C-alpha positions in Angstrom: 316.5 121.7 279.2 319.0 124.4 280.1 320.5 124.2 283.5 319.4 127.1 285.7 323.0 128.3 286.2 323.6 128.5 282.5 320.3 130.3 282.1 321.2 132.8 284.7 324.5 133.5 282.9 322.6 134.1 279.7 320.1 136.5 281.3 322.9 138.3 283.2 324.9 138.8 280.0 321.8 140.0 278.3 320.9 142.5 281.0 324.5 143.9 281.1 324.4 144.4 277.4 322.4 147.5 278.1 322.0 149.7 281.2 318.4 149.6 282.0 315.8 149.8 284.7 312.8 148.1 283.1 310.3 148.4 280.4 307.2 150.3 281.5 304.4 148.3 280.0 301.7 149.7 277.7 299.2 146.9 277.5 298.9 146.4 281.2 302.3 144.7 282.0 303.1 143.7 278.4 304.9 145.6 275.8 302.8 146.6 272.8 305.2 145.1 270.3 308.5 143.3 270.0 311.3 144.4 267.6 311.6 147.6 265.6 309.5 146.4 262.7 306.5 145.3 264.7 306.7 148.4 267.0 306.7 150.7 264.1 303.6 148.9 262.5 301.3 149.2 265.5 302.5 146.0 267.2 301.3 143.7 264.3 303.5 140.6 264.0 301.4 137.5 263.4 301.3 137.1 259.6 304.4 138.7 258.1 308.2 138.7 258.5 309.2 141.0 261.4 312.7 139.5 261.6 314.1 137.5 264.6 311.7 139.3 267.0 308.9 137.3 265.4 309.6 134.5 267.8 308.0 136.6 270.6 304.6 136.7 268.9 304.4 133.9 266.3 307.4 131.7 265.9 306.1 130.4 262.6 307.0 133.8 261.0 310.6 132.6 261.1 309.7 130.6 258.0 309.0 133.9 256.2 312.6 135.0 256.6 315.3 134.6 253.9 317.6 131.6 253.9 320.7 132.1 256.0 321.3 133.6 259.5 320.4 136.9 261.0 321.4 138.7 264.2 319.3 141.3 265.9 320.8 143.8 268.4 318.5 146.5 269.7 317.3 148.5 272.7 313.9 149.9 273.7 313.9 153.3 275.5 310.6 154.2 277.2 309.8 157.5 278.9 306.6 157.9 280.9 304.5 160.9 282.1 302.4 159.8 285.1 300.6 162.0 287.6 298.5 160.9 290.5 296.0 163.5 292.0 294.2 163.5 295.3 290.8 164.7 294.1 289.9 165.9 297.5 292.9 168.0 298.3 294.3 168.6 294.8 297.7 167.3 295.9 299.7 165.5 293.2 302.4 162.9 292.9 304.6 162.3 289.9 307.3 159.6 289.6 310.8 160.8 289.8 313.5 159.8 287.3 316.1 159.6 290.0 317.6 156.3 291.2 318.9 153.1 289.5 315.4 151.6 289.5 313.7 154.2 287.5 313.2 155.8 284.1 313.9 156.4 281.4 313.6 152.7 280.9 315.9 150.7 278.6 315.3 147.1 277.6 317.3 144.8 275.4 316.4 143.1 272.1 318.8 140.3 271.2 318.1 137.4 268.9 319.7 135.1 266.4 318.0 133.0 263.7 319.1 130.5 261.1 317.0 129.3 258.2 318.1 126.3 256.3 315.8 124.6 253.8 312.4 124.0 255.4 313.7 124.4 259.0 314.2 127.7 260.9 315.7 128.0 264.4 316.0 130.9 266.7 317.0 132.0 270.2 316.7 135.4 271.8 316.3 137.5 274.9 313.6 140.2 275.2 311.9 142.2 277.9 308.4 140.9 277.7 307.0 143.7 279.9 307.1 145.4 283.2 306.2 148.6 285.0 308.0 151.2 287.0 307.1 154.1 289.3 308.9 156.2 291.9 306.9 158.6 294.0 309.4 159.1 296.7 308.6 159.5 300.4 307.1 163.0 300.6 304.0 162.9 298.4 300.5 162.5 299.7 300.8 158.8 298.9 303.2 158.5 301.9 300.6 160.0 304.3 298.9 157.7 306.8 295.2 157.8 307.7 295.8 160.6 310.2 297.5 162.8 307.6 301.0 162.3 309.0 303.9 161.8 306.6 305.3 158.4 307.2 308.5 159.2 305.3 308.2 155.8 303.6 308.6 155.3 299.9 305.9 154.3 297.4 307.4 152.8 294.3 307.4 149.7 292.0 309.5 148.0 289.4 308.4 144.9 287.6 310.7 143.3 285.0 309.8 140.2 282.9 312.7 138.8 280.8 311.7 136.2 278.1 314.3 133.9 276.5 312.7 132.0 273.7 314.1 128.9 271.9 312.1 128.8 268.7 311.7 126.6 265.7 309.6 126.7 262.5 309.0 124.2 259.7 307.6 124.5 256.2 304.9 121.7 256.0 304.4 122.6 252.3 304.6 125.7 250.1 301.6 127.3 251.8 301.7 126.2 255.4 304.4 126.7 258.1 304.1 125.8 261.8 306.3 126.9 264.6 306.7 126.8 268.4 309.0 128.0 271.2 309.9 127.0 274.7 310.7 130.1 276.7 312.8 130.4 279.9 311.4 133.3 282.0 312.7 135.4 284.8 310.5 137.9 286.7 311.7 140.4 289.3 309.6 142.8 291.4 310.5 145.7 293.6 307.7 147.2 295.7 307.2 149.9 298.3 303.6 150.3 299.2 301.9 152.2 302.1 298.4 151.1 303.0 296.3 153.3 305.2 294.8 151.8 308.4 291.3 152.0 306.8 292.7 150.1 303.8 293.9 147.3 306.1 290.5 147.4 307.7 288.7 147.1 304.4 290.9 144.1 303.5 290.2 142.5 306.8 286.5 143.0 306.4 286.7 141.3 303.1 288.6 138.3 304.6 291.7 139.4 302.6 294.0 139.5 305.6 294.9 136.6 307.9 297.9 135.1 309.7 299.4 135.0 313.2 300.6 138.6 313.0 296.9 139.8 312.9 296.3 139.4 316.7 299.7 140.9 317.3 298.7 144.0 315.4 295.4 144.1 317.2 297.2 144.0 320.6 298.9 147.3 319.9 297.6 150.5 321.6 294.1 151.2 320.3 293.8 147.9 318.5 293.0 148.1 314.8 291.6 151.5 315.4 295.1 152.6 316.4 296.6 151.3 313.2 297.4 154.4 311.1 299.1 152.6 308.3 301.1 149.5 307.2 304.0 149.7 304.8 305.4 146.8 302.8 308.9 147.0 301.3 311.0 144.6 299.2 313.3 146.4 296.9 316.9 146.6 295.7 318.2 150.0 294.5 320.2 148.4 291.7 319.8 148.4 287.8 319.1 144.7 287.7 318.5 143.3 291.2 314.9 142.9 292.5 313.5 142.5 295.9 311.6 139.3 295.0 312.2 137.2 291.9 311.5 133.8 290.3 312.3 131.6 287.3 309.8 129.8 285.2 308.7 128.6 281.7 306.4 129.6 278.9 305.4 128.1 275.6 304.2 129.4 272.3 302.6 127.8 269.1 301.9 129.4 265.8 301.3 129.0 262.1 301.3 131.0 258.9 299.3 130.1 255.8 299.9 131.8 252.4 296.4 132.2 251.1 297.7 133.7 247.9 301.0 135.0 246.6 300.2 138.3 248.2 298.1 137.4 251.2 299.3 135.6 254.3 297.2 134.5 257.4 298.7 133.9 260.8 297.6 132.5 264.2 299.5 132.1 267.4 298.9 131.1 271.0 301.2 132.0 273.9 300.4 129.9 277.0 300.0 131.3 280.5 303.4 131.4 282.2 304.5 128.8 284.7 306.5 130.9 287.1 307.5 129.8 290.6 306.4 132.0 293.5 308.5 135.2 293.7 310.5 135.3 296.9 312.8 137.7 298.7 313.6 139.7 301.9 311.1 142.3 303.1 310.3 144.7 305.8 306.7 145.1 307.1 306.2 148.4 309.1 303.2 148.8 311.2 302.4 152.5 312.0 300.5 152.9 315.3 299.0 156.2 316.4 300.6 155.7 319.9 303.6 153.5 319.4 304.8 154.9 316.1 306.5 152.9 313.4 307.3 149.3 314.2 309.4 147.6 311.5 309.4 143.8 311.2 312.0 142.0 309.1 311.0 138.8 307.2 310.6 136.9 304.0 308.1 137.8 301.3 306.3 135.5 298.8 304.2 136.5 295.9 302.1 133.5 295.1 301.0 132.6 291.5 302.2 135.8 289.9 301.9 135.0 286.2 301.9 136.5 282.8 298.7 135.8 280.8 297.9 133.6 277.9 297.6 135.4 274.5 295.8 134.5 271.3 296.7 136.3 268.1 295.1 136.3 264.6 296.7 138.2 261.8 296.7 139.0 258.1 299.1 140.7 255.8 298.6 141.7 252.2 301.1 143.1 249.6 299.3 145.7 247.5 302.3 145.7 245.2 306.1 145.3 245.5 306.3 148.5 247.6 303.3 148.5 249.9 302.5 146.0 252.7 299.3 146.2 254.9 299.0 144.3 258.1 296.4 143.7 260.8 296.3 141.7 264.1 293.5 141.0 266.6 294.7 139.7 270.0 292.9 138.5 273.1 295.0 138.7 276.3 293.6 136.6 279.1 294.3 138.8 282.1 291.2 137.6 284.0 292.8 134.2 284.6 296.2 135.6 285.4 295.6 138.6 287.6 292.7 138.3 290.0 294.7 139.2 293.2 298.2 140.2 294.2 298.7 137.3 296.7 301.3 138.3 299.3 302.7 136.1 302.1 305.0 137.5 304.8 306.9 135.5 307.5 308.8 137.4 310.2 312.3 135.9 310.6 313.9 138.1 313.3 313.3 139.1 316.8 310.5 138.1 319.1 308.0 137.9 316.3 310.0 135.4 314.3 307.8 132.8 312.7 304.7 134.8 312.7 302.9 135.2 309.4 300.7 137.7 307.5 298.8 137.0 304.3 297.3 139.7 302.2 295.2 139.5 299.0 295.2 142.9 297.1 292.3 142.7 294.7 293.0 143.5 291.0 290.2 141.7 289.1 291.6 142.4 285.6 289.4 141.8 282.6 290.5 140.0 279.5 291.8 142.5 276.9 291.0 142.7 273.2 293.6 144.5 271.0 293.3 145.6 267.4 296.5 146.6 265.6 297.0 147.9 262.1 300.2 148.6 260.2 301.5 149.7 256.8 305.0 149.6 255.2 306.3 151.4 252.1 309.6 150.4 250.5 311.5 152.8 248.2 315.1 152.0 247.3 317.2 151.3 250.5 314.5 152.8 252.7 311.4 151.1 254.2 309.0 153.5 255.9 306.4 152.2 258.4 303.4 153.4 260.4 300.7 151.9 262.5 298.1 152.2 265.3 296.8 150.1 268.1 293.6 150.2 270.2 292.9 148.0 273.2 290.1 147.5 275.7 290.7 148.6 279.3 291.7 145.6 281.5 291.7 147.5 284.8 288.7 148.3 286.9 289.0 151.8 288.3 287.8 150.6 291.8 291.0 148.5 292.0 293.5 151.1 290.7 296.7 151.2 292.7 298.9 154.3 292.3 302.0 152.1 292.1 300.5 150.1 289.2 299.1 152.7 286.8 299.2 150.5 283.7 296.3 152.2 281.9 297.2 153.3 278.3 295.1 151.7 275.6 295.7 153.8 272.4 298.9 154.0 270.5 300.2 155.4 267.2 303.6 154.4 265.8 306.0 155.0 263.0 309.6 154.2 261.9 311.9 153.2 259.2 314.7 150.8 258.1 317.7 151.6 256.0 319.7 149.0 254.2 323.4 149.9 254.2 323.9 146.7 252.2 322.3 143.3 251.7 323.8 142.2 255.0 323.4 145.3 257.2 320.3 147.2 258.2 319.6 149.9 260.8 316.1 150.3 262.3 314.2 153.0 264.2 310.7 152.9 265.6 308.6 155.2 267.7 305.4 154.5 269.5 303.3 157.0 271.5 300.8 156.0 274.1 298.1 158.6 274.3 297.2 160.0 277.7 294.7 157.8 279.6 292.8 159.0 282.7 291.4 156.7 285.4 289.9 157.5 288.8 289.6 155.4 292.0 286.7 156.7 294.2 288.8 155.9 297.3 287.6 154.6 300.6 288.5 151.0 299.5 291.3 148.5 299.9 293.4 150.0 297.2 293.2 153.7 298.0 292.2 155.8 301.0 291.7 159.0 299.0 289.8 159.4 295.8 292.6 159.5 293.3 292.9 160.2 289.6 295.8 159.0 287.4 296.9 160.3 284.1 299.4 158.3 282.1 301.1 158.7 278.7 304.4 157.5 277.3 306.8 157.4 274.4 308.7 154.4 273.2 311.8 154.6 271.0 313.6 151.6 269.4 317.0 151.5 267.9 318.2 148.2 266.3 320.7 146.7 263.9 320.4 143.5 262.0 323.2 141.6 260.4 322.6 138.9 257.8 325.1 136.1 257.1 
């Protein structure tokens, strides 16, 4: 087990290797592929050699690499196009690219592998996923129930860093098995304004409790006088997060060479075991008579986890030049993301020690993903293409403007160029087609009926060095 101090040094060095905000996820909070080869081939990675990044999907694919060592250095760049529309008034809100927390989003890809005989070992650091929005403080999302502008931000930034320690072993000429133990760090920034009616909807559903509740009720007009409530925990820094936590994850996999040209693969990534995210926060109650009342305190996000994932894959060489790949994945969001469970404890002033607990409903569904890829090698070039289609995990009734992780369809392409046997440059591009989703409003996650449109582009530049 790595000491936490050492682990933090590894993550910090990794993050400083590239200036980045975070990766805006495409399959809910998860990236749609890891490494330039997988990204260019629709996210497939379970049953063929995708290089050192294979440890993020199926560590057994490390046994498909050549003997020797390989270093991967790369960066993901993601640009997003998101628009939120109030379907009653026609007002719109689009995330700004200004500020250290926001896009375009850059994420590192760093890994090293060594294959010696039947044993392969690897270590890496990747952004597993995240999300990011910045709507500022002047859009309709910052308006309270009465229509007044609160001048308070609505924004989000989730970052999940995964550091796998992987191994793979050749059981025989056909079967290889692998596994990894991953150290994980998750950080979250959030600015979220809830209208008074949203708080009322949460309270009616027994989703709000704590000793601060009667305090809010004692304000002028009681709950009817509550025009909004704003929760803020954020750091305007490239790396820092308002609330964060460390944890672990594990992954198991195998590859089986059915024939000389056909390989099958299977892998299972376990649900993460992250500690509760914690940090400093400000809770601002907005009363129609008394105005804005900020309360300083500590925030806890309970049981915020990344989901388990099961992958099945196949690859087939049509000839020495053409490779076809396919993956089917099941992502178990239902078990991981039922609610956003927030706990707040005031720690300053006369309200010190008082508590507020909020359950923001999400009710994600399990997600099924089909990915296909093709590669064509000619001389020093390898050309790649792919596509991916996923079922929708989000229920429109629970859509939050600050978490518009809705795209489900992608197309991708890319190439590799071998400068020599030891040195290769890679490029990959993935486009998430525009997805539209509407929340009818009048519920705990939106006062107004809103519609979100979301598309994005992902570029990967990488270099591999073989020893």
